[in-house]
C-alpha positions as CSV (number, residue, x, y, z in Angstrom):
1,M,35.9,-6.9,191.9
2,V,37.1,-3.5,193.0
3,F,38.4,-1.2,190.3
4,V,40.9,1.4,191.5
5,R,40.5,4.8,190.0
6,Y,43.9,6.4,190.1
7,D,42.4,9.9,189.3
8,D,40.5,9.6,192.6
9,M,43.7,8.6,194.5
10,I,45.5,11.7,193.1
11,D,42.5,13.8,194.0
12,T,42.5,12.5,197.5
13,V,46.2,13.3,198.0
14,L,45.8,16.8,196.4
15,R,43.1,17.5,199.0
16,A,45.4,16.6,201.9
17,G,46.7,19.3,204.1
18,T,50.3,20.7,203.8
19,A,50.3,23.0,206.8
20,N,53.3,21.5,208.5
21,P,56.6,19.9,207.3
22,N,55.4,16.4,208.0
23,Q,52.3,16.7,205.9
24,R,54.2,18.3,203.1
25,A,56.7,15.4,203.1
26,I,53.9,12.8,203.1
27,V,52.1,14.5,200.1
28,W,55.4,14.7,198.2
29,S,56.1,11.0,198.6
30,Q,52.5,9.9,197.8
31,L,52.3,12.0,194.7
32,S,55.7,10.9,193.5
33,D,54.9,7.2,194.1
34,L,51.5,7.3,192.4
35,L,52.9,9.1,189.3
36,A,55.9,6.8,189.2
37,Q,53.8,3.6,189.1
38,K,50.5,4.8,187.6
39,G,51.3,7.9,185.7
40,S,50.2,6.5,182.3
41,E,46.8,5.5,183.8
42,I,46.1,9.0,185.2
43,S,44.3,11.6,183.1
44,Q,46.3,14.5,181.8
45,S,44.6,17.1,183.9
46,Y,45.4,15.2,187.1
47,V,49.0,14.6,186.0
48,T,49.4,18.4,185.5
49,A,47.7,19.1,188.9
50,A,50.0,16.6,190.6
51,L,53.2,17.9,189.0
52,T,52.1,21.5,189.8
53,R,51.6,20.6,193.5
54,L,55.1,19.0,193.5
55,S,56.5,22.2,192.0
56,E,54.8,24.3,194.7
57,L,56.1,22.1,197.5
58,K,59.6,21.7,196.2
59,P,61.0,24.8,198.0
60,L,59.3,23.7,201.2
61,V,60.4,20.0,201.3
62,P,64.0,19.4,202.4
63,V,66.5,18.3,199.8
64,A,67.2,15.2,201.9
65,H,63.6,14.0,201.7
66,R,63.3,14.8,198.0
67,T,66.5,12.8,197.4
68,G,65.2,9.9,199.4
69,A,61.9,9.9,197.5
70,A,63.9,10.0,194.2
71,R,65.9,7.0,195.3
72,A,62.8,5.1,196.3
73,I,61.0,5.5,193.0
74,A,64.0,5.3,190.7
75,R,63.7,1.6,189.9
76,R,59.9,1.6,189.4
77,C,59.4,4.9,187.6
78,H,58.6,4.7,183.9
79,F,56.6,7.9,183.6
80,V,58.6,10.4,181.5
81,P,57.0,13.6,182.8
82,L,57.9,12.7,186.4
83,V,61.5,11.8,185.3
84,A,61.7,15.2,183.6
85,F,60.4,16.9,186.8
86,Y,62.9,15.2,189.1
87,G,65.7,15.7,186.5
88,G,65.1,19.4,186.9
89,D,65.7,19.4,190.6
90,T,68.9,20.1,192.5
91,A,72.0,17.9,191.7
92,P,71.6,15.4,194.6
93,V,67.9,14.8,193.8
94,A,68.4,14.5,190.0
95,Q,71.4,12.2,190.6
96,A,69.4,9.9,192.8
97,L,66.7,9.4,190.2
98,L,68.6,9.6,186.9
99,S,71.5,7.3,187.9
100,D,69.0,4.3,188.2
101,V,65.8,5.1,186.3
102,Q,65.1,2.8,183.3
103,L,63.3,4.1,180.2
104,T,63.1,2.8,176.7
105,D,65.3,4.4,174.0
106,E,62.3,6.1,172.6
107,E,61.4,7.6,176.0
108,W,64.9,8.7,176.6
109,L,65.0,10.5,173.2
110,T,61.8,12.3,174.2
111,F,63.1,13.2,177.6
112,I,66.5,14.5,176.7
113,P,65.4,17.7,174.9
114,L,63.0,18.5,177.7
115,T,65.5,18.4,180.6
116,T,68.3,20.5,181.9
117,P,72.0,20.5,181.0
118,L,72.7,19.1,184.5
119,A,70.4,16.2,184.0
120,R,72.1,15.4,180.6
121,M,75.5,15.6,182.3
122,I,74.4,13.0,184.8
123,L,73.1,10.7,182.0
124,R,76.5,11.0,180.2
125,E,78.1,9.2,183.1
126,R,75.9,6.1,182.6
127,R,77.2,3.2,180.5
128,D,74.0,1.3,180.1
129,L,72.1,3.6,177.7
130,G,71.5,2.6,174.1
131,A,73.7,3.9,171.2
132,N,70.9,6.2,169.9
133,V,70.5,7.8,173.4
134,T,74.3,8.3,173.7
135,R,74.4,10.0,170.4
136,A,71.6,12.3,171.4
137,L,73.4,13.3,174.6
138,H,76.6,14.0,172.7
139,A,74.6,16.1,170.2
140,F,73.5,18.4,173.1
141,G,77.1,18.5,174.5
142,A,78.2,21.5,172.7
143,I,75.2,23.6,173.7
144,D,75.4,22.4,177.4
145,F,79.1,23.2,177.8
146,R,78.8,26.6,176.0
147,L,76.0,27.6,178.4
148,A,78.1,26.5,181.3
149,D,81.0,28.5,180.1
150,Q,78.8,31.6,179.8
151,G,77.6,31.1,183.3
152,A,81.2,31.0,184.6
153,A,82.1,34.1,182.5
154,Q,79.3,36.1,184.2
155,G,81.1,35.6,187.5
156,T,78.4,33.7,189.4
157,N,79.3,32.2,192.7
158,Q,77.9,28.8,191.7
159,S,79.6,26.0,189.8
160,A,79.1,25.8,186.0
161,N,76.4,23.2,186.4
162,Q,74.6,25.2,189.1
163,S,74.7,28.4,187.0
164,V,72.9,26.5,184.2
165,Y,70.5,25.2,186.6
166,Q,69.8,28.2,188.9
167,G,66.4,28.9,187.5
168,T,64.9,25.7,188.9
169,S,67.1,24.6,191.8
170,E,67.0,27.5,194.3
171,E,66.1,26.6,197.9
172,R,63.9,29.2,199.4
173,A,62.3,29.2,202.9
174,A,59.2,31.1,201.7
175,P,56.4,29.7,199.6
176,V,56.5,30.0,195.8
177,K,55.1,33.3,194.6
178,A,51.8,33.1,192.7
179,Q,53.3,34.2,189.4
180,D,56.1,31.6,189.7
181,A,53.5,28.9,190.4
182,V,51.5,29.9,187.3
183,L,54.7,29.9,185.2
184,Q,55.7,26.5,186.5
185,G,52.2,25.2,185.9
186,T,52.3,26.4,182.3
187,Q,55.7,24.7,181.8
188,I,54.4,21.5,183.3
189,S,51.3,21.5,181.1
190,E,53.6,21.9,178.0
191,L,55.7,19.0,179.2
192,V,52.7,16.7,179.7
193,R,51.3,17.8,176.3
194,R,54.5,16.9,174.5
195,I,54.6,13.5,176.2
196,E,51.0,12.8,175.2
197,E,51.8,13.7,171.6
198,Y,54.8,11.4,171.7
199,R,52.6,8.5,173.0
200,A,49.9,9.2,170.5
201,D,52.4,9.2,167.6
202,R,54.1,6.0,168.6
203,L,51.7,3.8,170.6
204,P,49.6,2.7,167.6
205,Q,52.7,1.6,165.8
206,T,53.9,-0.4,168.8
207,V,50.5,-2.0,169.5
208,G,50.1,-3.0,165.9
209,A,53.5,-4.6,165.7
210,E,53.8,-8.4,165.8
211,P,54.2,-9.6,169.5
212,L,57.7,-10.9,170.3
213,D,57.5,-14.5,171.5
214,T,61.3,-15.1,172.1
215,P,62.0,-16.2,175.6
216,F,64.1,-13.9,177.7
217,R,66.0,-14.0,181.0
218,F,66.0,-11.5,183.9
219,E,67.4,-11.1,187.4
220,T,66.2,-9.3,190.5
221,G,68.0,-7.8,193.5
222,A,67.3,-8.8,197.1
223,D,64.3,-6.5,197.1
224,G,62.6,-8.5,194.3
225,I,62.9,-5.6,191.7
226,I,64.1,-6.7,188.3
227,N,67.4,-4.9,187.6
228,W,68.7,-6.8,184.5
229,T,67.3,-8.5,181.4
230,N,68.6,-9.7,178.1
231,S,65.4,-8.6,176.4
232,P,65.7,-5.9,173.7
233,F,62.8,-4.1,175.3
234,R,64.4,-3.5,178.7
235,G,62.1,-0.6,179.7
236,A,59.1,-3.0,179.7
237,V,60.7,-5.3,182.3
238,I,63.3,-3.4,184.3
239,G,61.8,-2.0,187.5
240,L,59.0,-4.5,187.9
241,S,58.8,-6.4,191.2
242,I,58.2,-10.1,191.7
243,A,57.9,-9.4,195.5
244,E,54.5,-7.7,195.2
245,P,51.4,-8.8,193.2
246,A,50.3,-6.5,190.5
247,F,46.7,-5.4,190.1
248,D,44.6,-6.7,187.2
249,G,45.6,-5.1,184.0
250,E,48.9,-3.6,185.1
251,S,52.4,-4.9,184.5
252,G,53.7,-7.3,187.1
253,T,53.5,-10.8,188.6
254,D,50.9,-12.8,190.5
255,A,50.5,-13.4,194.2
256,Y,52.0,-16.9,193.9
257,S,55.3,-15.2,192.9
258,A,55.1,-12.8,195.8
259,G,54.4,-15.6,198.3
260,A,57.4,-17.7,197.0
261,F,59.6,-14.6,197.2
262,R,58.8,-14.2,200.9
263,Q,59.9,-17.8,201.5
264,R,62.9,-17.5,199.2
265,A,61.5,-20.6,197.4
266,T,61.8,-21.7,193.8
267,I,59.2,-20.2,191.5
268,E,57.6,-22.4,188.9
269,R,55.4,-21.2,186.0
270,A,54.4,-17.9,187.7
271,R,52.4,-15.4,185.7
272,L,53.9,-12.2,184.4
273,Y,51.8,-9.7,182.5
274,L,53.4,-6.8,180.5
275,E,51.3,-3.9,179.3
276,D,50.9,-3.6,175.6
277,S,53.4,-0.8,175.3
278,S,56.0,-2.8,173.5
279,R,56.3,-6.1,171.5
280,L,56.7,-7.9,174.8
281,G,53.1,-7.0,175.8
282,G,50.8,-9.7,177.0
283,D,51.0,-12.8,179.2
284,W,54.2,-14.6,180.1
285,R,55.2,-17.5,182.4
286,F,58.5,-17.6,184.2
287,D,60.5,-19.9,186.4
288,A,62.9,-18.4,188.9
289,T,65.6,-19.6,191.3
290,P,66.9,-17.8,194.3
291,Y,70.7,-17.3,194.5
292,F,72.9,-16.5,197.5
293,D,76.4,-15.2,198.2
294,Q,78.6,-18.3,198.3
295,T,80.7,-16.9,201.1
296,T,78.2,-15.3,203.5
297,G,75.0,-17.1,202.5
298,Q,73.3,-13.7,202.1
299,F,70.2,-13.7,199.8
300,L,71.0,-11.8,196.6
301,G,67.8,-12.2,194.5
302,Y,66.4,-14.4,191.8
303,K,67.5,-15.5,188.3
304,A,64.6,-16.2,186.0
305,N,63.6,-17.4,182.5
306,A,60.4,-16.1,180.9
307,R,58.5,-17.6,178.0
308,R,55.1,-17.2,176.4
309,P,52.3,-19.5,177.9
310,R,51.9,-22.9,176.4
311,P,48.5,-24.1,175.2
312,G,46.3,-24.8,178.3
313,E,48.2,-22.4,180.5
314,T,46.1,-19.3,179.7
315,A,42.5,-19.0,180.7
316,K,40.5,-18.0,177.6
317,P,36.9,-18.4,176.7
318,L,36.1,-21.9,175.4
319,S,34.2,-22.5,172.2
320,S,31.2,-24.8,172.4
321,D,32.9,-27.6,170.6
322,K,35.8,-27.6,173.1
323,I,33.4,-27.5,176.0
324,L,31.6,-30.5,174.7
325,G,34.5,-32.7,173.8
326,S,38.1,-31.8,173.4
327,V,38.9,-30.1,176.8
328,T,39.6,-32.4,179.7
329,F,38.4,-31.8,183.2
330,G,42.0,-31.1,184.2
331,E,42.5,-28.4,181.6
332,S,39.2,-26.8,182.5
333,M,40.1,-26.7,186.2
334,R,43.5,-25.1,185.4
335,Q,41.7,-22.4,183.4
336,L,39.3,-21.8,186.2
337,V,42.2,-21.5,188.7
338,H,43.9,-18.9,186.6
339,E,40.7,-16.9,186.4
340,L,40.3,-17.0,190.2
341,R,43.9,-15.9,190.8
342,T,43.4,-12.6,189.0
343,P,40.8,-11.0,191.3
344,L,42.5,-12.6,194.3
345,N,45.8,-10.9,193.2
346,A,44.0,-7.6,193.1
347,I,42.4,-8.1,196.6
348,S,45.7,-9.2,198.2
349,G,47.7,-6.4,196.5
350,F,45.3,-3.7,197.6
351,A,45.2,-5.1,201.2
352,Q,49.0,-4.9,201.2
353,M,48.9,-1.3,200.1
354,I,46.4,-0.5,202.9
355,D,48.6,-2.3,205.5
356,G,51.7,-0.5,204.2
357,Q,49.8,2.9,204.4
358,M,50.8,3.7,200.9
359,F,48.0,6.1,200.6
360,G,48.5,7.8,203.9
361,P,47.9,6.9,207.6
362,V,45.4,4.1,208.2
363,P,43.7,3.4,211.6
364,Q,44.9,0.2,213.3
365,R,41.5,-1.5,213.0
366,Y,41.6,-1.3,209.2
367,R,45.2,-2.4,209.1
368,S,44.3,-5.5,211.2
369,M,41.5,-6.2,208.7
370,A,44.0,-5.8,205.8
371,D,46.4,-8.3,207.6
372,E,43.6,-10.8,207.9
373,I,42.8,-10.4,204.2
374,I,46.5,-11.0,203.3
375,V,46.6,-14.2,205.4
376,D,43.4,-15.5,203.9
377,S,44.6,-14.6,200.4
378,D,47.8,-16.6,201.0
379,R,45.8,-19.6,202.2
380,L,43.6,-19.4,199.1
381,M,46.7,-19.1,196.9
382,G,48.0,-22.3,198.4
383,I,44.7,-24.0,197.7
384,F,44.8,-22.7,194.1
385,A,48.3,-24.2,193.8
386,D,47.1,-27.6,195.0
387,L,44.2,-27.4,192.5
388,D,46.5,-26.4,189.7
389,L,48.8,-29.3,190.5
390,A,45.9,-31.8,190.7
391,A,44.7,-30.5,187.3
392,R,48.2,-30.9,185.7
393,L,48.5,-34.4,187.1
394,D,45.0,-35.2,185.7
395,S,45.7,-33.8,182.2
396,D,49.2,-35.3,181.9
397,S,50.8,-31.9,181.6
398,F,52.9,-32.4,184.8
399,K,56.6,-32.2,184.1
400,Q,58.9,-34.2,186.4
401,D,62.2,-32.4,187.0
402,S,65.4,-34.2,187.6
403,G,67.5,-33.8,190.8
404,Q,68.1,-35.2,194.2
405,V,67.6,-33.9,197.8
406,A,69.1,-34.7,201.2
407,V,66.3,-35.9,203.4
408,D,67.6,-34.3,206.6
409,R,67.9,-31.0,204.8
410,L,64.4,-31.4,203.4
411,I,62.9,-32.0,206.9
412,D,64.8,-29.0,208.3
413,D,63.5,-26.8,205.5
414,L,59.9,-27.9,206.2
415,A,60.1,-27.4,210.0
416,D,58.8,-23.8,210.0
417,E,56.0,-24.5,207.6
418,L,54.8,-27.6,209.6
419,D,55.2,-25.9,212.9
420,H,52.9,-23.1,211.7
421,V,50.2,-25.7,210.8
422,S,50.7,-27.7,214.0
423,D,50.6,-24.6,216.2
424,Q,47.3,-23.6,214.6
425,R,45.8,-27.0,215.4
426,D,47.6,-27.5,218.7
427,V,48.9,-30.8,217.3
428,R,52.5,-32.0,217.6
429,L,54.3,-33.9,214.8
430,R,57.2,-36.0,216.1
431,V,59.4,-37.5,213.3
432,H,62.3,-39.9,214.0
433,L,65.1,-39.1,211.6
434,P,68.0,-41.6,211.6
435,E,71.5,-40.7,210.4
436,H,73.1,-41.5,207.1
437,L,70.0,-41.6,205.0
438,P,70.7,-41.7,201.2
439,P,69.4,-38.7,199.2
440,A,66.0,-39.0,197.6
441,D,66.1,-39.2,193.8
442,V,63.5,-36.4,193.4
443,D,63.8,-32.8,192.4
444,P,64.2,-30.8,195.7
445,H,61.3,-28.4,195.0
446,Q,59.0,-31.2,194.0
447,A,60.1,-33.4,197.0
448,R,59.5,-30.5,199.4
449,R,56.0,-29.8,198.1
450,L,55.1,-33.5,198.1
451,V,56.3,-34.2,201.6
452,A,54.8,-31.0,203.0
453,R,51.4,-31.8,201.5
454,F,51.5,-35.3,202.9
455,L,52.5,-34.3,206.5
456,S,50.3,-31.2,206.7
457,A,47.3,-33.2,205.5
458,L,47.7,-35.5,208.5
459,V,48.4,-32.7,211.0
460,E,45.3,-30.8,209.8
461,V,43.0,-33.7,211.0
462,G,44.8,-34.2,214.3
463,E,42.9,-33.6,217.5
464,P,43.9,-30.7,219.9
465,G,46.7,-31.9,222.2
466,E,47.5,-35.0,220.1
467,T,51.0,-36.1,219.1
468,I,51.4,-37.8,215.8
469,N,54.5,-40.0,215.5
470,G,56.4,-40.8,212.3
471,T,59.6,-42.5,211.2
472,I,61.8,-42.0,208.1
473,M,63.8,-45.1,207.0
474,A,65.8,-46.3,204.1
475,T,64.9,-49.7,202.8
476,G,66.9,-50.9,199.8
477,A,66.1,-48.6,196.9
478,D,63.5,-46.6,198.7
479,I,63.1,-43.9,201.4
480,R,59.9,-44.3,203.4
481,F,58.0,-41.6,205.4
482,A,55.8,-43.7,207.7
483,V,53.3,-41.8,209.9
484,D,50.8,-43.2,212.4
485,R,47.2,-42.6,211.7
486,P,45.9,-39.6,213.7
487,A,43.2,-40.6,216.2
488,S,40.4,-39.2,214.0
489,L,41.4,-41.7,211.2
490,I,41.6,-44.9,213.3
491,G,39.2,-47.4,211.9
492,V,38.3,-45.5,208.8
493,D,38.6,-47.7,205.7
494,T,40.7,-46.8,202.7
495,P,37.8,-46.1,200.2
496,T,36.3,-43.6,202.7
497,L,39.7,-42.0,203.3
498,L,40.1,-41.4,199.5
499,D,36.6,-40.1,199.0
500,P,37.2,-36.5,197.6
501,G,34.5,-35.3,199.9
502,Y,35.7,-37.0,203.1
503,S,37.0,-35.0,206.0
504,P,36.8,-36.2,209.6
505,E,35.7,-32.8,210.8
506,G,32.9,-32.4,208.2
507,D,32.0,-28.8,207.8
508,A,33.3,-27.5,211.1
509,P,34.4,-23.8,210.9
510,D,38.1,-24.7,211.6
511,A,38.2,-27.7,209.2
512,A,40.8,-27.7,206.4
513,M,39.6,-25.9,203.3
514,L,40.5,-28.9,201.1
515,S,39.1,-32.3,202.2
516,L,41.4,-35.0,203.5
517,G,40.3,-37.3,200.6
518,F,41.3,-34.7,198.1
519,S,44.7,-34.1,199.7
520,L,45.5,-37.9,199.9
521,R,44.5,-38.4,196.3
522,L,46.8,-35.4,195.4
523,V,49.6,-37.0,197.3
524,I,49.0,-40.4,195.6
525,N,49.1,-38.9,192.1
526,F,52.0,-36.6,192.9
527,A,54.1,-39.4,194.3
528,K,53.4,-41.6,191.3
529,A,54.5,-38.9,189.0
530,V,57.9,-38.6,190.6
531,G,58.4,-42.4,190.9
532,G,57.1,-43.0,194.4
533,R,53.8,-44.2,196.0
534,L,51.5,-43.8,199.0
535,D,50.5,-47.0,201.0
536,I,47.6,-47.0,203.5
537,S,47.4,-49.6,206.2
538,D,45.3,-50.0,209.3
539,K,47.8,-48.2,211.5
540,M,49.8,-45.9,209.4
541,L,50.2,-44.1,206.0
542,T,53.6,-44.5,204.3
543,L,54.9,-42.2,201.6
544,T,57.7,-43.9,199.6
545,L,60.2,-42.0,197.4
546,P,63.1,-43.5,195.3
547,A,66.5,-43.2,196.8
548,V,69.7,-42.4,194.8
549,S,71.5,-45.7,194.2
550,Q,74.8,-46.5,195.9
551,A,76.5,-46.6,192.5
552,R,75.4,-43.1,191.7
553,R,76.5,-41.9,195.1
554,D,79.9,-43.5,194.6
555,T,80.4,-41.7,191.3
556,R,79.8,-38.4,193.1
557,T,82.3,-39.1,195.8
558,P,85.5,-37.1,195.1
């Protein structure tokens, strides 16, 4: 496993050149992004050095770029020293950050005395801050407005807010003078020292408090960033992203969540980890559903419910008595899968950072390698999902959800996924879909996953250039997905097909990573769990799902 040393990352950026405007803009954005997301994991000396460099660069980086950087980090910045630094910039920059940044009430109360009257004025316009924070802002009101009046009385050419702010907001074309840089560095060191004292005073009390197990809800925007929650500890949740996997040990979600987000798919029992900075700290599981604009169909984000993990959902060391008797194979497999997901999340996340050039320009050769790692990680995550499903079915922890799905819509939704598999294998899947099929009496997400696993398992063993034919039909109370045996399966008896180690391609390099026998057993157990079945005959395999009865359909007719 690779451990990322954020001090080293900061050191690398600090060593980067700043001779031309483009280099200065890149260093500004990189330092800001690292401090915003990892500031609490960076040593105090490097935090001070990074903020000092930002202070030196501030007169040399255009306001438009600083404003864009502030807007980019606002939702994911929870590092008070950086918030204070940006809050002391010019009005457009401070406004871009302070109008959206999310801190806990305790962090706001630490920040408010350290910042400028202009920053406090911006915060007074917000309506989502806690009562204690609002009272603190009002307490500073008399001082702030008196200073502004004094500035106006002195006949400056700036506005009241700018006169208060003139010591830190000037825009100069020349570099910062040496004595100014020393003074700014001293002020920054004092700011960081006070924040560290705040954390030292309060963190032990927070960590020692009893963890909060009450479920909570949250919502994301179209970018996957959490922008609302009903949890009392909003600062621990707001600003996290479900669209990108978090590294091991940091707050965030797993790669399964990120993969589902890219497909706009329903998320079930994804992992959410919150650092132990509040009573929400620790492991959570969440289910999330995408929602869309009812008029335009535009994707708007996700709505989610989070809860603490149930017994068996968290991978923990097993005592010897459990290993010997009380833990089933399914439970052990699920624990193993969760343990494997953690390092894979880190690998995939770091590859995405390289591909996105988050740490600076990257040669195309390395970006191509990172792309391959991301693709392989997604494939492994799909395998882990299959193993986890098999384990849940084996341990009787599978929960059947209620619902129904239109079969034609289900096939349309699966088209891209199946085309991707068939293109890789140079195999065509031709399915005859008649009109007026009744809906299947299965939850849409579970039906999609079951049918996709069934059809892709057959495509994966097709021979290059082969066309596999299938038919969907309604027969009484059932809907049947009948697919001809691929050429490689003709003449193979059923016990051999269902052998967990059987695959017609053996150990060929391009063979499916999970055997055909495992996949068919998974489909059999999955179908049984949702009220269906899988039948295997000499010429075809038929997946049967229950159909919604005519009586139930009639009651839904307006």
